[in-house]
C-alpha positions in Angstrom: -0.2 0.0 0.1 1.4 3.1 -0.7 1.3 6.0 0.9 -1.2 8.3 0.1 -3.0 5.5 0.1 -2.5 4.2 3.1 -3.3 8.3 4.3 -6.5 8.2 2.6 -7.8 4.4 4.5 -6.6 6.0 8.0 -8.9 9.1 6.9 -12.1 7.3 6.1 -11.9 5.2 9.0 -11.6 8.4 11.3 -13.6 10.7 9.1 -10.9 13.4 9.1 -10.4 16.0 5.9 -7.4 15.3 3.5 -4.0 17.7 5.2 -3.1 19.9 1.6 -1.0 21.7 4.0 1.0 19.1 5.5 3.4 16.9 4.3 2.9 13.2 4.4 4.9 12.5 7.2 3.3 14.5 9.7 -0.1 13.2 8.4 1.1 9.6 9.2 2.2 11.1 12.3 -0.3 12.5 13.4 -2.7 9.0 12.1 -1.0 7.0 14.4 -1.5 8.5 16.5 -4.5 8.9 16.5 -4.5 4.9 16.0 -2.2 4.1 18.9 -5.0 5.9 20.9 -8.5 4.1 19.7 -5.9 1.1 19.6 -6.0 2.0 24.0 -9.5 2.4 24.3 -10.4 -0.4 21.8 -8.2 -2.5 25.1 -10.3 -0.6 27.4 -13.1 -2.0 26.1 -12.5 -5.1 25.7 -11.9 -5.4 29.7 -14.9 -4.5 30.4 -16.9 -6.9 27.9 -18.1 -9.9 29.2 -19.8 -11.1 25.4 -17.8 -13.5 24.0 -18.8 -11.8 20.6 -18.3 -8.6 20.8 -14.5 -9.4 22.8 -13.9 -11.5 19.5 -14.6 -8.5 17.3 -12.6 -6.5 19.2 -9.7 -8.3 19.7 -10.1 -8.4 15.5 -10.3 -4.4 15.4 -7.0 -4.3 17.8 -5.2 -6.6 15.4 -6.3 -4.5 12.4 -5.1 -1.6 14.0 -2.0 -2.8 14.8 -1.0 -3.6 11.0 -2.0 -0.2 10.2 0.2 1.5 13.2 2.9 -0.9 11.6 2.6 0.0 7.8 2.9 4.1 9.3 6.3 3.2 11.3 7.4 1.3 8.1 6.8 3.9 5.7 8.0 6.7 8.3 11.4 4.8 8.3 11.3 5.4 4.2 
């Protein structure tokens, strides 16, 4: 996935407007911060959840977010 596709996908996920004046790295850093905050919120929600099906769905969401964070870190390392 290219940098612009990644930024677009994450912006769609969080309902953000595209950043025209910021550099791509700054936008990725901001999105990473929001992804990490979302991951923490999902972990807290999972701790309080008692329904097994909902817990599994939350685990899947956390896995997806972890992959997105990894991809963002790879892009920033380039």
